[in-house]
C-alpha positions in Angstrom: -59.3 144.3 -127.6 -58.3 140.6 -129.2 -55.8 138.5 -127.7 -52.2 137.7 -129.5 -53.7 134.3 -131.0 -57.6 134.8 -131.1 -60.5 136.2 -128.5 -60.0 136.7 -124.8 -62.1 135.0 -123.0 -63.3 135.6 -119.3 -64.5 131.9 -118.3 -66.5 130.9 -115.3 -67.0 127.5 -113.6 -69.1 126.7 -110.7 -71.1 123.6 -111.3 -70.1 121.8 -107.9 -67.8 122.8 -105.0 -65.1 124.9 -106.9 -65.1 128.5 -107.7 -63.0 128.8 -111.0 -62.6 132.0 -113.2 -60.0 132.1 -116.0 -58.9 133.5 -118.8 -57.7 131.9 -121.7 -56.8 133.0 -125.0 -58.1 131.5 -128.4 -59.0 128.3 -126.6 -55.8 127.6 -126.2 -53.7 130.1 -124.0 -54.1 130.6 -120.8 -53.3 133.7 -118.9 -55.4 133.3 -115.4 -56.8 130.6 -113.8 -58.0 130.8 -110.3 -59.5 128.5 -108.3 -61.2 128.7 -105.0 -61.4 125.1 -103.5 -64.2 124.4 -100.2 -61.9 120.8 -99.9 -61.4 121.9 -96.5 -65.2 123.0 -95.6 -66.7 119.9 -96.9 -64.2 117.5 -95.1 -66.0 118.2 -91.9 -69.2 116.3 -93.4 -67.4 113.7 -95.5 -69.3 115.3 -98.7 -70.6 117.7 -100.5 -73.3 119.8 -98.8 -75.1 121.5 -102.4 -76.3 124.6 -99.8 -73.5 125.1 -98.5 -71.4 124.8 -101.9 -73.6 127.4 -103.7 -73.6 129.8 -100.3 -69.6 129.8 -100.6 -69.9 129.9 -104.9 -71.9 133.1 -103.8 -69.1 134.5 -101.7 -66.1 133.7 -103.3 -67.0 134.8 -107.2 -66.3 138.1 -107.6 -63.0 138.0 -105.7 -62.1 134.9 -107.5 -63.1 136.8 -110.8 -60.8 140.0 -109.5 -58.0 137.8 -109.1 -58.1 135.9 -112.6 -57.7 139.9 -114.0 -55.5 140.7 -111.9 -53.1 137.6 -112.7 -54.2 138.3 -116.5 -52.7 141.9 -115.9 -55.8 143.3 -118.1 -59.0 145.0 -117.1 -63.0 144.3 -117.9 -62.1 146.5 -121.3 -59.7 143.6 -122.5 -62.2 141.0 -122.6 -63.8 140.0 -126.0 -66.5 137.5 -124.5 -67.6 135.6 -121.3 -68.5 131.7 -121.2 -69.7 129.9 -118.0 -70.7 126.2 -117.3 -74.7 126.0 -117.3 -74.9 122.4 -116.7 -74.7 119.7 -115.7 -74.1 120.4 -111.9 -75.8 121.3 -108.7 -78.5 123.6 -109.5 -77.7 126.4 -106.8 -73.8 126.6 -107.8 -74.7 126.5 -111.7 -77.0 129.6 -110.5 -74.4 132.0 -109.0 -71.6 131.4 -111.9 -74.3 131.7 -114.8 -76.2 134.7 -113.6 -72.9 136.4 -112.8 -71.3 135.6 -116.5 -74.7 137.4 -117.5 -74.4 139.9 -115.8 -71.0 140.6 -116.7 -71.7 139.8 -120.7 -74.9 142.8 -120.2 -72.5 145.1 -118.7 -69.7 144.7 -121.0 -71.7 144.1 -124.1 -69.9 141.4 -124.6 -71.1 137.6 -126.4 -71.9 135.0 -124.3 -70.9 131.5 -124.7 -72.7 128.6 -122.5 -70.6 125.4 -121.9 -71.0 121.7 -121.1 -68.9 121.0 -117.7 -68.5 117.5 -119.7 -67.2 119.1 -122.7 -65.1 121.8 -120.5 -63.0 118.5 -118.9 -62.5 117.3 -123.1 -61.2 120.6 -124.1 -58.5 120.6 -120.9 -56.5 118.8 -123.4 -56.1 121.7 -125.8 -54.7 123.9 -123.0 -51.0 125.4 -122.6 -49.8 128.1 -120.2 -48.9 131.2 -121.5 -46.8 131.9 -118.6 -44.6 128.9 -119.8 -43.8 130.5 -122.9 -43.8 127.8 -125.4 -45.5 127.4 -128.7 -48.6 126.3 -128.9 -48.5 122.0 -129.5 -50.2 120.5 -132.2 -54.3 120.0 -131.2 -55.0 116.7 -130.5 -56.0 114.6 -133.6 -59.8 113.4 -134.2 -61.0 110.9 -134.1 -60.4 111.1 -130.6 -61.6 108.9 -127.6 -62.2 110.5 -124.5 -62.5 109.2 -120.8 -64.1 111.4 -118.5 -63.9 110.2 -114.9 -65.1 112.5 -112.3 -66.8 112.3 -109.2 -70.6 112.8 -111.0 -69.4 111.3 -114.2 -68.0 108.5 -116.1 -68.0 108.3 -119.8 -66.4 106.9 -122.8 -66.7 109.3 -125.4 -66.1 109.5 -128.8 -65.4 112.7 -130.6 -65.0 113.0 -134.0 -64.7 116.8 -134.7 -65.2 119.5 -132.8 -68.5 119.8 -131.0 -69.7 115.9 -132.5 -70.0 113.6 -129.5 -70.9 109.7 -129.6 -71.3 108.0 -126.3 -70.1 105.0 -126.7 -70.4 104.1 -122.6 -70.8 105.2 -119.3 -71.6 104.3 -116.0 -74.7 102.2 -114.8 -74.8 103.3 -110.9 -71.6 105.0 -109.2 -69.0 107.3 -110.9 -65.6 106.5 -110.5 -64.9 109.5 -108.2 -68.1 109.1 -106.5 -67.0 105.5 -105.8 -63.4 106.7 -104.4 -65.2 108.5 -102.1 -67.4 106.6 -100.6 -64.7 103.8 -100.4 -62.9 106.7 -98.6 -65.1 106.9 -95.4 -65.3 102.7 -94.9 -61.5 102.8 -95.1 -61.6 106.0 -92.4 -59.6 108.2 -95.1 -59.8 111.6 -95.3 -62.0 113.7 -97.8 -61.7 113.7 -100.7 -61.4 109.8 -101.5 -59.6 109.8 -104.2 -56.5 111.3 -103.3 -56.6 109.5 -99.6 -57.4 106.2 -101.7 -54.4 106.9 -104.3 -51.9 108.3 -101.3 -52.6 105.0 -98.8 -52.8 102.4 -102.0 -49.0 103.7 -103.4 -46.4 101.3 -101.6 -49.2 98.7 -100.5 -49.9 95.5 -102.3 -53.4 94.5 -103.1 -54.7 92.5 -99.9 -57.2 90.4 -102.4 -58.3 90.8 -105.9 -62.3 92.3 -105.6 -64.7 91.4 -108.5 -65.0 93.6 -111.5 -68.8 94.3 -112.3 -70.3 92.8 -116.2 -72.3 95.5 -117.8 -75.2 95.2 -120.6 -72.9 97.5 -122.8 -69.4 96.7 -124.0 -68.2 100.2 -123.2 -70.1 100.9 -119.7 -69.0 100.9 -116.4 -70.3 99.6 -112.8 -69.2 100.4 -109.3 -71.6 99.7 -107.1 -71.1 96.3 -106.8 -67.3 97.0 -106.3 -68.3 99.5 -103.3 -70.1 96.2 -101.8 -67.1 94.3 -101.8 -64.9 96.6 -100.1 -67.9 97.0 -97.4 -67.9 93.3 -97.1 -64.1 92.9 -96.6 -64.2 95.7 -94.2 -66.8 94.1 -92.2 -65.5 90.7 -92.1 -62.1 92.2 -90.5 -64.4 93.8 -87.8 -66.4 90.3 -86.9 -63.1 88.7 -86.5 -61.9 91.6 -83.9 -58.9 92.0 -86.6 -57.2 95.3 -87.6 -58.4 96.8 -90.8 -55.4 97.0 -93.8 -56.5 100.3 -94.9 -53.3 100.3 -97.8 -53.3 96.6 -98.9 -57.4 97.4 -99.2 -57.1 101.0 -100.7 -54.7 99.1 -103.2 -57.1 96.3 -104.2 -59.7 98.7 -104.8 -57.5 101.3 -106.5 -56.3 98.5 -109.0 -60.1 97.2 -109.7 -61.1 100.3 -110.9 -58.3 101.2 -112.8 -58.6 97.8 -114.5 -62.4 98.4 -115.2 -61.5 101.8 -117.0 -58.2 100.9 -119.1 -59.8 97.9 -120.0 -62.9 99.2 -121.7 -61.1 102.7 -122.9 -58.4 100.4 -124.6 -60.8 98.1 -125.9 -62.9 100.7 -127.8 -59.8 102.8 -128.9 -59.0 99.5 -131.2 -62.9 99.1 -131.9 -63.4 102.4 -133.3 -59.6 103.0 -134.8 -59.0 106.1 -133.2 -56.3 108.4 -133.9 -55.7 109.5 -129.9 -57.0 108.9 -126.3 -57.6 111.6 -124.1 -58.2 111.4 -120.4 -60.6 114.1 -118.7 -61.8 114.8 -115.2 -60.7 114.9 -111.5 -59.8 111.2 -111.5 -57.6 111.6 -114.6 -55.2 113.2 -111.8 -55.0 109.3 -110.5 -51.3 108.1 -110.7 -51.9 104.9 -111.7 -54.9 105.3 -114.1 -52.3 107.6 -116.2 -49.9 104.9 -115.8 -51.8 102.2 -116.4 -53.5 103.3 -119.4 -50.3 104.7 -121.1 -48.8 100.9 -120.6 -51.4 99.3 -122.1 -51.8 101.5 -125.1 -48.2 101.4 -125.4 -48.0 98.6 -127.9 -50.8 100.0 -130.5 -48.9 103.1 -130.6 -51.6 105.4 -129.9 -50.7 108.6 -128.1 -52.5 109.3 -124.5 -53.2 112.6 -123.7 -53.2 113.8 -119.9 -53.8 117.4 -118.9 -51.7 118.1 -115.9 -53.4 117.2 -112.9 -54.8 121.2 -112.0 -56.9 121.1 -115.0 -58.3 117.8 -114.7 -59.9 119.2 -111.5 -63.3 121.5 -111.9 -61.3 124.9 -113.0 -62.2 128.1 -115.2 -59.5 127.3 -118.0 -61.1 124.3 -119.4 -64.5 125.8 -119.8 -62.4 128.9 -121.7 -60.8 126.2 -123.9 -64.0 124.7 -124.7 -65.5 128.2 -125.6 -62.9 129.5 -127.9 -63.7 126.5 -130.0 -67.6 127.1 -129.8 -66.9 130.9 -130.0 -65.5 130.4 -133.5 -68.4 128.1 -134.6 -70.4 131.1 -134.1 -72.6 129.7 -130.7 -73.9 132.5 -128.6 -75.9 132.4 -125.9 -78.8 135.1 -124.6 -79.8 137.0 -121.2 -82.6 133.8 -121.4 -79.4 131.1 -120.5 -80.5 128.7 -117.9 -78.3 126.8 -115.6 -79.8 122.6 -116.4 -78.4 120.5 -113.4 -79.1 117.4 -116.3 -77.1 118.8 -119.1 -75.9 116.1 -121.7 -73.2 116.7 -124.2 -75.2 117.1 -127.6 -74.6 113.6 -128.9 -74.8 112.3 -132.2 -77.2 109.3 -132.9 -75.2 106.1 -132.4 
């Protein structure tokens, strides 16, 4: 049975520590989006333990899928296709989603679509909530510049059309989200570091100005040196026997990360004559990043596309969005679909 505006897709996302299952119609409308999070579990260790994450995926995938069908008020017979993240990510977690999705597709006789996790973050900008009852907004225009910032990835991607990507730049070391987590631990803030640092920095004046890294590529990023600069600052306070000014240091760190991301994104937007700029990934939920990028794009008149915060972190809906367009293009995966931890987008030649 097809949905009101295209195929109804059950989409599964288990690339890391979130178990996401969604029902998305036509790559645009969310009918259900269920996410089981492991944040509290991994807070005990201050970071994700891959084996623990995979075991939790095993326990949560079926209940989360059932909850998504219940939310959408449909049954298995109402589905038109199944989609799943098959990389990049943690191999154990990926395998849970891939094997469940293949089993559902086989048993129900449904087409299977494999989706790249990064592509999912980009396609979060195509989503709208069916429950809101609002008309579909216009699709993002091409060429579209996408800044994907998460715990494992920081990339500037030029999207020329559906499925056509050029890698303009990426991090040479730590991803932005990874740097937030590591600096959060240095400052004694709770896991995950991104929201904790953002909250600590909200009303604080930066204690210092941390250096911005120089990179070989004009649109590349580097955050390991910034992390080291924070460490040295913290150690200096300790050696002097002074209290560590957590909030001002958090503000200085966040300012440095946001400045690096925004400066190179604005430069690339001008250099490549894009029609719009889009954010994606967990760090895209950062208020300072959204605000600064919006302000610095203001003079150019370029629209900034930003998904709601709940669509920035890992979720099944973004996978369903990407799958809708891949399904329309004729993409199908077979029972031999494998999880690929280091999967890259299908880059065009530079």
